[in-house]
N, C-alpha and C positions, 0 to 999 in steps of 0.2 A: 526648525523648533516653530517657525509658521506651521508645518506639516502636522505638529503635534496639534497646537492650539486648532486650525481647523477640525480636523478629527476628532478630539475633545469636545466643541462645539458641536458637533452632529448630533453624540451621542446627549450630551447635554438638553440640547432640545427634542430630541427624541423621546430623553426622560418628561421632561415639563411637557410634552405633549401628552406624555400616559398620563400626567396628574390632571391633567383638565375635564373636566365633565365629559361622560362621553354624549351628550344631545349637543353641544356644539360642533361634532363632528356627523351629525346627521342627517340625510336629505333622503329627498324624495327620489325614492327608485321602481316606481309603480311603474316608469316607462321601459326598464331595462331589465333585463336576469341575469345581468352580468355580475358576477359575484366571487370570491376566490373561497373554492371548498376546503371542508377540512380532512387533513389527513390524518388518519389512526397510527403511531406509532406503539411499538413494545421495547423503547431500547430500555426505561426503566423498571422494564419485567411485569408492567399492568399497560392498558389498554388506554390510550390518552391521544388527545390531539398535541398536534406537534407545534399549536400554538400556546397551548398549556403547557408543553414538559418544559423545565426551567433548566437548559443545559443545552448547550451549543451542537446544534446537529443539522445536517442537512439531509432532506429526503428526495430521492428522484423518485417519483413513481415509475410504473409500467409502460404508461404513454408516454412518460419524457425519457425512459432507457430507449423502446424502440425509435421514438422519431431522433433519438442522437444516433441509433444504429450501434449502441453497444455492444460490442462481440467478448471483449476482456476486458480484463481491470485496468490496461493503461488507456483506454477510454473515456474514465471518468476521472480523469486529469481537467477534461474537458468541461467539466458541469459542477466543480465545487471550488472555489477559489479556495490559497493558501493551499490547497494539495498538489502535490508532485509524486507522479508515481512514472519507473521507470523499468524495465525489465533488464535485470542482474543475471546474466545466464538464465538457467532457467524458474528463478525464483521470482518475487517480487520486490521492487522494493520503494515501498510505501513514505512520503515523508508527509508530516500536518504540523503545519508552525514551527518548523524546525526539529520534532525530534520523527525522527525516523531510524534505519540501519541499515546497511550497504553490503556486508555480509551475503555472500552468496552459500556462504556451505552450511553444515549442519549443526556448528555450532552455537550459534547464537539466534536470536529472536526478532521478529520486526517489531519494533517499539509503537506501530499501530495494528493492533489485535485483530487476526479475521477471524469472523463467525458466520457460518452456514449454515441456516436453519435453526439456530441456536447454538452449534457446537462450534468451539473454539478448533483450528486449523492449527494443527503443530507444525507442516509445513506450509510456504504460503501455496505452495503445486497445488493445495490439497483444493485451493477456491480455482485454480485457473479458467475451468471449461464449466462454470456454472451460472451463466450471465445468460441464460431464458426463462422462460414461463417465468417473469419473475412478479409478485406483488408489488416489491417496491427494495428499494437499498440504501438503507439507514448509512451516513459517514459522523459518526460522533469524533468532534474534534476536541483536545487534552484529553488529560489524565482521567481513567474510566479504572483507579485503583479499587473503588469499592464494591463495583455491582461486576466488574468484569474481571481484575485480577492483573496477577505476573503481569508481564510482555504488553501494558497499553496504558503505558507512556506519552504516548503522544494521540491517542484516539483508537478508535472502534471501527471497522467497516464490517456491516452486517448485511447479511444477502439471505436473502426473504423470500423463498420462492412462492408458488403459489398451491394454498393447499386445495384437498379434494374438496367440492361442494355437493353437499348432501342432497338427493331429488332430483340431480341435472344432469341430461348426458349433455355434451357440449364441450367443444374445442375449437381449435386454430389448424390452420396452417400458413407456412411462409417462404416465402423464396427471395432470393435478391442477387444480383448481379454486379460485378464495380469493375475497374479496368485493373488490371492486374491480372488477369484470369480468374477474378474473384468468385466464387460462388457458394453462399449461404442456402442453407436450408432448415427448417426448422417447426415443430406442432407439438401441441396438446389434445389428447381426448381423455375427458371427463366420463366416468363411467357409475352410473349408482349401482349397487348392490341391496338389494332391498329397501328400505325406508331408512333405518337407521345407518349404512356402511358406503363406502366411496370408492373407488380408484382414480389414480389419477398417472399416464403415463406422459412422461414430455421425451424431447428429444434436440439436439442440431450437429447440423455438421459441416464444418469451415471447410474450404479449400480455397487460399490464396497464394499467390508466389511474392516469393519473397520482394521489399522496396527498393535494401540494396543489391547493387550492381552484381554480387557472388551469388546470390539467392537468396543471401541468410533473410532473415526479417520476413519471414511469412508466418504463414497461420494455417496449420493443417491440423483439424482437431475434430473428434467428434464424439458426443457426449450421451449419457442417459440418465432418467431420474424413473423414477416408482413410488409411489406414494400411494396406503393406504389407513382409508379415517373412516374410525367406529364410533357412535354414539350410542350405545348399548343401554345406559339409561338417561336421564336427564343431569345427570350430576359428574356421571363420567366419558373423558373422549379422549383418547387412544390415536394416534398417527404413530405409521409406522413407515421409514422412507430410507431406500438402496440408490444410490449415486452412484455412476462411472466414467470414468474419462480416460479417454485417450489423447496424448497429444503429442506430434509426429512431428514429421517438417525438418528443415535446416534450422531452426531454432535463432534466436537472435544475435546479430549480429553489430559490426561499428564499424564508423565511418571515420576519415581523419581531418580535423580540423589544426588547421596550423597557422594560426594572424601572427606567429613568431618561431624561431627556426627553431627545431632541436639542437640536442647537444651532447655531442661525443666524440671518441680522440676520432679521427679519420674518414668523418661523413662533410659531406654537401648539403649545404644546404638545398632545402627541396623547394621545387616550383612552386608558386602562389595555387592554393585551392581555389579555381573557378566556380564561378556560381552553379555551372551545369554538373559537377565534379561534388555535389554536396550529396550527393546518395551512393556514391562510389566506396565500396570496399578500402578499408586498411591494407589489406595485404598485400597488392602491391605496390604499393608503395613503400611498406615498411620490409616490403622482400628487397625492394629497390637499395634502402638505406644499409638493411643489416648486409647488404653485399660489398658497400662501402664501407662499413668499419673494421677497421684494424684489429682491436681492442672490444670486450674479450674474445677468445677465439671460440670459434665452433659452434655459434649459435644456429640455431637451427630453420631453417625459414620455415614458413608458412603454408601449408597447401589448402586454401580455403575450400575445395571442392569436397575436404573430409568431414565436412561441422555437419552433425546430424544431431536429433533428441528424439529420446522416445520412453515417453512415462508413461506409465498405467494407476491411474487413481480410481481408488472407490472405497467405499464406506457405508456401514448402514448404520442408523439413530433410531432411536424412538422417544414418543413426546407423550407423558400420559397427564393429565389435567384433572385430578378430585374434585369436587367442590367439596368439601368437608363439613359446611355454615359457614363457622367460625373465620376459615379460611380456605386455601387453595390449595393443595398438595401439586405440586411438578415433579416429574422423577424425568432425566432425561440423559438413558444410556448411550452410549454411543464409540463404536470403534471405524477406525480410519487408514489405511492403507496407500503407500506412496513409495513407487518402484522409478528410478531416475536412473537411465542408463545417459550420456551425451557426450557429446565433445563440442567445444566451445573455443575458438579461436580468434578471442576480443584482440587481446591485446599482447597473448602469452597462450600458449598449449596447454586448457582444461579441461581435462576428463575428468568426468563422475563415477567413473568402474574399476574395479577393483583390477591395476594395468597387470595383477599375476594369474588372475582366474578369471576375467573379463565380466565378472559376477557387476552389475548393478549395486548403485547406494539404494536402501531402501528407508521407512519408515513406518514402525506398528505403533497405531497409539490409541487406548482405551482411557475414555474421560465417563466419568456421572457424575451429575449435577444434581441434586434435590434442595427444591424449597418451598418452603410454606408461605403467601403471602394472602392482605388482606387489601381491602381499597373501599372507603366511603369518603362523602363529604368532611370526616371530622381528621380520622384515621388514611392514614398507607402505610402499609411496612412489608417487610419480607426479608427472610430467616432463610439462611440455606447453607449447607457442604460444598465443597467440589474435591473431586478426585481425578487427577491428572498421573501416566503415566508412557512413557514414549520412549521406543529404545531402538536404535539406529547401529545399522550398520552403512558406516560413511568412508567413501571412498572417495581418491582423488588424483591426478597424477598432473604436476605441472612439468612441462618437458621443455627445457628451454635451451636444449645442447650441450655442450662439453661445461661449459661454467655454471651451470643449474640444472640439473633433472632428476626428480624427484618424486615419488610414492608416496601420499600419505592412506593407512589403514587401524581404522580403528572403528572401536565398539564402542559405543554412547546409552546414557541411561540419563533419563530426566525423571523426578518423581516430585510429586506436589500436593499437597492436605490443605483446602482454607476452609474458614468459616466466617461466615458474611452477615450483615445484618443491615437495614437502612428503613429507617422511621421520617415519614412527616406526617407532622400534629400542625393543624390546623388553630393558633390561638382565639382568629378571632376568623371571621365572613371570607373576611380577604386575606388576611396575613396568616402564613405556615410556615413555619421552622424543618428544617431537616436534615437528621445526624446519621453519621455512616460508619463503619467499621468493618474493615475486614484483615482476618491474622491467615498470614500465608506459611507453611512446612515447606523447602523443596531440597533436593538434596538432586548433583548432579554424579556422577560417577564419569570418568575417561580411561579408558586404556587405550590407548593409540602408540602408532608405529612408523617412523620415517625411512625409508630407505632411497639412497643413490645408487640409482642405474648402473650397471656393469660399462665401464667407458667412461663414463664422466669424472668429475675431474676430484669428488667426494667417493670414488670408486674405480679408480684405474685398475687396476688389477682384479678387480672382484672378490667377491666374498662370500658371509655363509648365509646372507638371506636369500630373498625366496629370488630364483632365477638367476645366481650368482650375485644379487644386490647386497651393496652393504649397508645393515643397519645406522642411521645416526640416530646417537645418543643425544641428549642434553646436557650442558655443561656440571649436570650433577652423577654425568655417568649411567643415566638411567632411562628408559624410554619416555613418553607423556604420560604420567598417570596420575589420578589423583580421585578422591571424594569431594564434594562443596559442596556445604551447607548453608544456607539461608533463612533468617525467621523475620518478618515483616510486620509491623503496625498499619496497616493506611487507613486514613480516616476522610470522611467531608463534611464539612460544615456549610450550610445556606441557610437562604432565608429566599422568601419571593411575596408577593406582594400585586393583588388585586387592585391597580390603579382605575382601573375602569371595565366594564364588561368584554371589553375585547382588547385592551391594554395590560400587558404585565410587566413588574419589574422584578428583578432576582440576582443574589449575590452568593457567591461561594466562595469557598477554599477547599481543593481538592488535594491528596497525595498520592502517589503511583512510584511502582519500581519496573526495572526490568532486568531480568536475569542475567549474575553473574554465572562464572566455569570458567572452562582451560581450553584454548584452541591449540590444533594438534599441531606444535612450535615451540623453540625454546625460548619463551618468553612467560611472566611471571602472570599466574592468571591475572584475569578481568572479573574486578570489583562490580555488585549490581548498580544499576544505573536509579537516579532516583530522582524524581521532583514534584515540586509545590507549585499548587498553578490558582489562579487569583483570578474571578471571572466576577462581571456586572454586566448586564445584561436586558436589553428592553424588547418586549414585542407587542404589536397593536397594528391591528386593525380599524380603519378610517372608513365614513362614510358606508356603513352599512356595507361592510366588507367588498367596497372597491378600490380601497388601498390596504395594503400592508409593506406596513413599516417593523424589520428587525434590525438592533443594531448590539457592538458588542467592543467593551476593551478585555484584555486579558492580560495576564504577567506571568509568565511561565519559567520556575529559577532550577537549574538541574545541579545536582552533584554528582559526581563520578561518572561523567555522561562518557558510555561508548563511542569508540571510532573502531573502524576498523577500512586499512587498506593494503595493499599489496606489498610486502615490506620482506628485507631479510632477516631471520632471527639472530641469535647469538651465534649455532653451529654455520650460519651462514645459506640459511635455506630459504627459499624463496617461498613466503609463504602469505596466508592472508591474516595480518595482524591484528589481532583484537585488542582493546586496550582503554583505559581508561583517559580522557580529556582533562576532568576536573571539573570547574565548575562554568556555566554559559550561565547566559539569559533571552527569551524571547519574548517580546512587548507588543502589544498593538492594538488593530479595533477592526471590528471590520461591520458593513452596513449592508442589509438588502432590503432593495425596494420594489415591489410589484403594485403593479397598475392595470385594475381594464378599464381604459377610458368609456369605451361602447360597447355592445355583447358581442363585436367580432374583433375587438382587438386586445392583446395582453402583450404589457411590455415589463421586463426586468432588467434592472442593474445592481449587480451583485460584487462588492470591492473587499480587498481584505489588506490592509496596511501592518507589517510585521518586521518591527527592528528588534537584533539580533547579533549577540556576539559571544567569545569566549573570554569570560573576566579570568579563565585560567587556562591553559594548551600548550603544558608545556612536556616534548616527551624528548629520548634519546636513538639516536639512532644507531645503526649497528655495523654500516659498511667504511670499508677504512677509507674510500675517497671521496671527497668534498660532497655533500649533496643537497650545496646553494644551488646548483640550477635544477633540482628536483622540485624545487617548494619555494614560495613566495616570500616563505617567512625566513625569520632571523635565524641566523646557525652560528653557533658557537663552539671551540675546537674546547673537548673535553682532555682536561690535563693529565697524562699519563691512561687516556684510554686505552681500553682493548676488546677483542673481541665479545666477553663476556661482561665489561661494563658499558660499553657504549664508546665509539670515539666523537661522535661529535650532537649536541644538544642542542634542539628544534623549536623557537619559541612561537611560538601562534594566539597567543595572547590577544584579544583585540579583535580577531577578523570574524567575520560575518557565517554564522553558520550554514554547511553547504546547502543545497535547496531550501533553500530560504529566500525567496523574494523576496525587497520592500515590500513592491506590490505589484497583486495579483487580482485578478474579478474576469466578471461576465458578462456580457450585455446582450440580451435576446429579445425580439420581439416576434406577438405571431397575428397572423391577420386571417380569419374566414371570410370566405367569398358563399354566397348563400345563392344558390343553382336553384332555377326556379322548379325543376323536379323534386328539391328537397335533397340533393346532394350538395358538398363542400369541398371547397377547396380551400386547406391551409399553407401560406405560403410563410415561413418559420425563417427569417437571417437571424443570426449569432455570432459574435465574438468573442475572443479568448484571449486577453492579456498577461505580459507577467513582464517583467523588470528584469535587470539581470542577477546573475546569482554565480556562487561556487557550484561546481557539479561535485567535489568529492574533500576532504579534508585534507589533501595533501599541499591541497592552493599550490596548484602550477599555472605558472601564468595560463597556460591554451587550456586550461580548464574554466576558463572564465565565461561563462555563455554570454549571451548578451540578451536585451529583450525580447520580447515579440508580440504583435498582434496576430493573432489567425481571424481568419473568415468565413462562416460556413454558412449553407442554404439550403434548404430543402422544398420540395413543392409536392402537398399531397391531398389527393382525389379523396373524397370519402362518399359510401355510397349510400340512397337515402336513408336504409336503413341499417346501416354502418357495419352491412355484412359484410362487406370487403374495403381493401385501401389499395392504392398505386401511390408511390410515393419517388419521386426523381429528388434523386441530392448528388450536392458537391462542396467538399471541405476540405479546407487549406487550400480558398481559391486560390492565393498570391502565391501560393509554392515554397511557402515562407521553410527553412531549416529553424526547428527549433531543439537545441539539444537538451537531452533529460538525465546523462547521465554519462562517466568516463573510465578510463582506465590506463594509468602509463605504463607503459613499456619499463621493462625493469634496465636495458643496459643501454636504452636511450634517454636524456633525460629529457623533460620538455615534450617529449612525444606521447602524442596519446589518441586512445580507439575512443571514438566518444557513441553515443547511445544516439540516436536520432528519430525521431516523430514521425507518423507518416506523413510520404507528399502529399498534392494534389491528390485527392480522389475522389470517383463518380462512378455511380452507379444508379440502378433504380429494384425497387423493391413491393410486392406483392404481398396482401394477407388476406385471408377470406377466416373470417369463422363459423359453425355451426352452433 
C-alpha cells in the first residue's frame, strides 16, 4: 500500500508541477547549450513532437539504437521499461504491461503489433532482420485499437527505416567484432536521381556463435533494403520499398534451471545447477533424466546438434502521400512473404516442416491501407480503410517417441476489413478533446489435419495417412476445420490540456481486441481477447528544456484473455494449446526523468510499476494423471471425468500475469569529454533492472524467474567532424543469468527449458560516414 501511495504521490507532484506557471521553471541558459531536443514521431499518423503526443510512447532514436548495439528485437528489452521480449522458436514473444502472446505457431497473433515502415507484420519473423539503418523505433504501450486495429491489445512496435534523401549523396559503413566469434557489418548509400528523386540501399550481415553450450542462441543473418523516393510535384511524394532477410544458424536454444527437483516416476533428483552451468544446454541433462524415467516408455532422447533454422523473408511496399489541399491522401499497399524451415529442441522436438514432403511453413500476406488526414492548430483528423489477407501453409511435428509422435498439417486463411477515424478538436488554445472509432470484420478459416506417426501409440500398426500414418480425428469424428468470424467496434476517448508551454496533461480510455480462432487441436475455439485501458499522464520540460519529466498512471482490464502453453488435447496429442483465461487486470505507473546538468552530461531514470493478476482463470486438464506437480495452481478432480470432458480443473485465479514484473526500469548516464582537436569521447554506463516474474501461464515452480540488475558500459570516440567513430563496449558486466521464457517438458513435471538473455559480451565497433 505504501508503494501505491509513493507512486501516486509522484504523479500528483508532476501534475501540480505542470500546472504551475512556466516562468517558475525558467533560468538563464546563456552559458550552456545543453537542452533536450525534440523528437518527431508519426505514431498518430501525423508528424508531431513526442512531448506533444498524448499517448504512452517510448522513442528510440538512431543514435540510441547504435550506441546500444541493437541488432535484433530481443535487444529492445534493455531499453524500454515494462517491455519483455523473448525468442519462442523462430517467433518473437513480446509482452508490454502484461499483454503478450506465448504462441510460436501460425494459429495466433502477437498482442503487440509489429509494423515495419508503416506495414503491419502478419508474422513476427517479418521484422526479425530489420534492425539496421533506422530513423527510430516507436514503442506504443497499451491498446491501439483505433488506428492500429486488431492484434494490438498490448501496444505497437513501429520500426521506421531511414528514407532516401533528395539531392544528397551520402552514406555510412560500420563493422564490429565481439566475443563468441561475433562479426557484424552494415552500411547504406543514398544516391540522388536528378533533383526530385533518390535511391537508398542498405544492408546488414551478422555472424555470431551461440551463447549456449550446444551452439544454439547464435545469430547468423543477412538483410538487404532498397528504397526509391520521388517528389514529381510539390504535392505528391511516392516511395517504393523492397526488403529481404535470410535468417540461418542454429536458432534459439534453452537452458536448464531447476531450483527445485523435477517430478516423474523413476527419476533421480538432478544435480544442482552451478553458476558456471547457466548457459549450458538443457539437452544433456534432459537426456540423462529421460534415461532414468520408467514411464511413459519410448521417449526420444534429444540430439541438440540437429537444431537449425533457415528462413527467407521478403516484402515490397509503396507509400503515396498526395496533398489535396483540404487533406492529404495516403495509400500504402504491401506484400510480405515468410518461409520457415526449422527444427528446435527446446524441451521437445518441434519442426516447422511438413514431415511427409519436407516443405517449409509459409505465409503470404497482402495489405492495403488508404487514409485521408489533416492537421492544423484547431482540428486534426484522420479517416481510413484497411484490408488484410493472409494465406498460410502451416506445418509442424512434435516428436516425443512412442507416447506422443504427431504431425500437424494445415491450410489457414485470415481476411480482415476495417474502417477507422480519429479526430482531435481544440476547444480552446490549451484544451483538446479526441474521439476515435474503428469497425473491424475478420474471418478465419482452418482446414487442419493431425497424424500419429506409424509405430507410435496412436498408430501402432500403421494407417491410411501419408507414410502409413494415422489421422487423429477430433472427438466429433472430423478433422480440425471451421470458419470463425468476428465483428468489433473499438473506440478511443481522450482529453489533453497544455498547462504551460512545455507541460501537457492527458487522459484517455481506449479499447482493443486480439483475434480469436482455432488451433490445430481437439480443443474448443478460442474467443477474441478484449481489453479496455485507462490512462492519465503528464509530459513536462523545465528550466528551458534542461529537465524532462514524464509520468503516467494506467489501468488495463482484460476479458477473454488468451493464453497458450503446450498440453494434451482431448485426443491425447501434445499440442500448442490456445484458450481463454477469462478476466485479468494490469495497473500501475511509470515515470521517466531526463536531466542535462551540464553541456557534457545527460542522466536518465525510467521506472515502471505494474500490479497484475487474473480475476478469473479456470481451465480443464485432459491428462489422466494428477497434474499437481505441473502447476502451482490449485487442482481439483472432475467427478466422472473423461478424456472428452477433462479429468481435472485447474484454478489460477489471483496469480500474477506471466512476464509482468512489478518493477522494471533503466538508469543511464552519458558524459562527453571534449578533446583539444575538437573530437569527443563519450562514456556511457547504464543499468537495466526487473523484479521477479512468472515466465508462463502454467505457473510451474521452476518457471518463476528471479529479479535482476544488468550493468553495461561503452566508450565512444567521435572524430572532430563526426565522420567516424570507434566504440568499445561491454554488456552484462556481472555475467548475470536473466531468464526470459520457458517451456515445460511434457513427461517430466516441473522440468523446464528456459530462454536466457546473453551472458557477458564485449567488443568493438567502428563507423564511418561519407
